C-alpha positions in Angstrom: 95.5 -15.9 93.2 96.1 -12.4 92.8 93.1 -9.7 93.0 93.0 -9.9 89.2 92.3 -13.7 88.6 89.7 -13.4 91.3 87.9 -10.6 90.0 87.7 -12.4 86.5 86.8 -15.6 88.4 83.6 -14.0 90.0 82.4 -12.7 86.7 83.0 -16.2 84.7 79.6 -17.4 85.6 77.6 -13.9 84.0 80.0 -12.9 81.0 78.7 -15.4 78.9 75.0 -14.1 79.1 75.9 -11.0 77.8 77.3 -12.6 74.5 75.0 -14.2 71.4 75.8 -17.9 70.8 77.0 -20.6 72.9 80.2 -19.1 74.5 81.9 -20.0 77.7 84.2 -18.3 80.0 87.6 -19.9 81.9 90.3 -18.5 83.9 93.7 -20.1 84.9 96.8 -19.5 86.7 99.8 -20.6 85.3 99.3 -24.2 86.2 95.5 -24.7 85.9 92.1 -23.7 86.0 90.7 -21.8 88.5 86.7 -20.9 86.8 85.2 -23.0 84.5 82.0 -21.7 82.8 82.2 -23.6 79.6 80.1 -24.8 77.0 77.9 -28.1 76.9 80.7 -30.0 74.9 83.5 -28.7 77.3 81.8 -29.2 80.5 83.5 -32.9 81.2 86.4 -31.8 80.1 87.6 -28.6 81.6 87.4 -28.7 85.2 88.6 -26.3 87.9 91.9 -27.7 89.2 92.9 -29.1 86.1 96.0 -28.8 84.5 96.3 -26.1 81.5 97.0 -28.4 78.5 99.7 -26.9 75.9 97.5 -26.1 72.6 94.9 -24.4 74.6 94.2 -20.5 74.1 95.3 -19.7 77.8 98.3 -21.8 77.6 98.8 -20.2 74.4 98.2 -16.5 75.7 100.5 -16.6 78.7 103.1 -18.3 76.6 102.5 -15.4 74.3 102.0 -12.9 76.3 99.4 -11.4 74.1 96.0 -11.7 73.2 95.0 -14.6 70.9 92.4 -15.9 68.7 92.8 -19.6 68.4 90.8 -22.9 66.8 91.8 -25.1 69.1 92.1 -28.7 67.9 89.8 -31.5 69.0 93.2 -33.5 70.1 93.4 -31.0 72.8 89.6 -31.5 74.9 87.9 -33.8 72.6 86.2 -31.3 70.4 87.1 -28.3 68.5 86.5 -24.7 69.7 87.5 -21.1 68.9 88.7 -19.0 71.9 89.7 -15.5 72.6 92.5 -15.6 75.3 94.0 -13.0 76.7 97.2 -12.8 79.2 96.7 -11.5 83.0 99.3 -9.5 83.9 100.5 -8.1 87.4 103.5 -6.1 87.8 104.8 -7.0 84.8 104.6 -11.1 85.2 102.0 -13.1 83.3 100.4 -14.7 86.8 97.6 -16.7 84.3 94.6 -16.2 81.6 91.3 -15.6 80.8 89.5 -16.8 78.1 86.1 -16.8 76.1 85.4 -19.8 73.7 82.9 -20.8 71.6 81.2 -23.8 69.8 82.0 -24.8 66.1 78.6 -26.3 66.1 77.3 -23.0 63.9 79.9 -23.1 61.7 79.8 -27.1 61.3 76.0 -26.3 60.6 77.1 -23.6 58.1 79.6 -25.7 56.5 77.2 -28.7 55.6 74.6 -26.6 54.3 77.2 -24.0 52.4 78.1 -28.1 50.9 74.7 -29.5 50.8 74.2 -26.4 48.9 77.2 -26.3 46.5 76.3 -30.0 45.7 72.6 -29.0 44.8 74.0 -25.9 42.7 75.9 -28.7 40.8 73.3 -31.2 40.2 71.5 -28.4 39.0 74.1 -27.0 36.8 74.6 -30.7 35.6 70.8 -31.2 35.1 71.0 -27.2 33.0 73.3 -28.4 30.6 71.7 -31.9 29.9 68.6 -29.8 29.0 70.2 -27.3 27.1 71.9 -30.2 24.9 68.4 -31.6 24.4 66.8 -28.5 23.6 69.7 -27.7 21.0 69.1 -31.6 19.4 65.0 -30.6 19.5 65.7 -27.4 17.7 67.9 -28.9 15.5 65.0 -32.0 14.5 62.9 -29.2 14.1 65.0 -27.3 11.3 65.7 -30.4 10.0 61.8 -31.5 9.6 60.9 -28.0 8.6 63.4 -28.3 5.8 62.1 -31.6 4.8 58.2 -30.6 4.8 59.2 -27.5 2.6 61.0 -29.9 0.1 58.3 -32.3 0.5 55.4 -29.6 -0.4 58.0 -28.4 -3.2 58.0 -32.1 -4.7 54.0 -32.4 -4.3 53.9 -29.7 -6.1 55.9 -31.0 -9.1 54.1 -34.4 -8.9 51.0 -32.5 -9.5 52.7 -30.8 -12.7 53.2 -34.4 -13.6 49.4 -35.9 -13.2 48.1 -32.9 -15.0 50.8 -33.9 -18.0 49.2 -37.2 -17.5 45.5 -35.8 -17.5 46.2 -34.0 -20.7 48.2 -37.2 -22.6 44.9 -39.3 -21.5 42.4 -36.5 -22.8 44.0 -36.2 -25.6 44.5 -39.9 -26.4 40.8 -40.6 -25.6 40.0 -38.2 -28.0 42.4 -39.4 -30.8 41.0 -42.8 -29.8 37.3 -41.4 -30.4 38.4 -40.1 -33.8 40.1 -43.4 -34.7 37.0 -45.4 -34.2 35.0 -43.1 -36.0 37.0 -43.5 -39.1 37.7 -47.7 -38.6 33.6 -47.2 -38.5 33.3 -45.2 -41.5 35.4 -47.7 -43.7 33.5 -50.6 -42.8 34.7 -54.2 -42.5 38.6 -53.1 -43.6 38.5 -50.8 -40.8 37.8 -53.3 -37.8 40.7 -54.3 -36.7 42.3 -50.3 -36.4 38.6 -50.1 -34.6 39.7 -52.7 -31.9 43.0 -50.9 -31.3 41.0 -47.4 -31.3 39.0 -49.0 -28.5 42.1 -50.3 -26.5 43.6 -46.9 -26.8 40.3 -45.4 -25.3 40.4 -47.7 -22.5 43.8 -47.0 -21.8 43.3 -43.2 -21.9 40.2 -43.6 -19.6 42.5 -46.1 -17.1 45.1 -43.5 -17.2 42.6 -40.5 -16.4 41.2 -42.6 -13.4 44.9 -43.0 -12.2 45.7 -39.4 -12.7 42.7 -38.9 -10.7 43.5 -41.4 -7.7 47.1 -39.7 -7.8 45.5 -36.7 -7.3 43.7 -37.7 -4.1 46.5 -39.5 -2.8 49.0 -35.9 -2.9 46.1 -34.1 -1.5 46.2 -36.3 1.5 50.2 -35.7 1.4 49.6 -32.2 1.1 47.4 -32.2 4.3 49.8 -34.5 6.0 52.2 -32.2 5.3 50.8 -29.4 6.6 50.1 -31.2 10.0 53.7 -32.0 10.5 54.3 -28.2 9.7 52.0 -27.5 12.5 53.8 -30.0 14.8 57.3 -28.5 13.8 56.0 -25.1 14.8 55.1 -26.6 18.2 58.2 -28.2 18.3 60.0 -24.8 17.7 57.7 -23.0 20.5 58.6 -25.5 23.0 62.3 -25.3 22.5 62.0 -21.6 22.4 60.2 -22.0 26.0 63.3 -24.3 27.2 65.5 -21.7 26.1 63.8 -19.1 28.5 63.4 -21.8 30.9 67.5 -22.2 30.8 67.9 -19.1 31.2 66.0 -18.5 34.2 67.7 -22.0 35.8 71.3 -20.7 34.8 70.8 -17.4 36.7 69.6 -19.6 39.8 72.3 -22.0 39.5 75.1 -19.1 39.6 72.8 -17.3 42.6 72.9 -20.8 44.6 76.3 -21.2 43.8 77.1 -17.5 45.2 75.0 -18.1 48.2 77.2 -21.1 48.7 80.5 -19.1 48.7 78.9 -16.8 51.0 78.0 -19.2 53.2 81.4 -21.0 53.3 82.9 -17.7 53.6 80.5 -17.1 56.7 81.6 -20.8 57.7 84.7 -20.0 58.0 84.8 -16.3 59.6 82.0 -17.9 62.3 83.2 -17.3 65.7 85.9 -15.0 64.6 84.1 -11.3 65.6 86.1 -11.1 68.6 89.3 -10.8 66.5 
């Protein structure tokens, strides 16, 4: 074994302790592993004396005779990991390689968190769109009801005019009936039939006036109901306004979540790549 490879083997146990994260170190010659201080996932797969497998970081570094950063596929040693490997050269000849590897657990954790966050952001966005549609429908209904209440108020006002006219006619009819009855009584027997008619006219006038009074009372109740409806519509408008403010805040949060998801995905993609 070359002196340089022997030196790397002596420090293989200590180098990973100087680094953050779950890091391991291995040293090989052209054919086999000479030192293995691996992460737990590789402890049973990479052992001293085992042959170097094609696709491993050490094999690629020796083959290319340069420093490499490799994401080793699961098929090579049973678990995926990322490694930085450097060829060991003596007298212009590649005699082995040293590799520092790191678990991809952190990246997988970040990716899973990013996926969950992205899914939550998507669901939140869909919920916001649903709330927005409902808020728009509520606002449209409120505007329609408001227009209807205004129109109903106008119609009640027009009806008041009709009722007033009926009262005036009833009053005048009653007065005419009274005058007719007086005249019928003055002419005696000859005016008896006319007096009966006059009395019926007066009864009709009284009934009309009573009906007009009842209508006035009903219209007052309708007017009160319209006022109550108008109050409810005002509350609907207030709720719709509050919903609009809430939707704006939710939209901002949704966008922040989406940005955070993208950031986490980028961090996950670069996890372990600081040594490049």
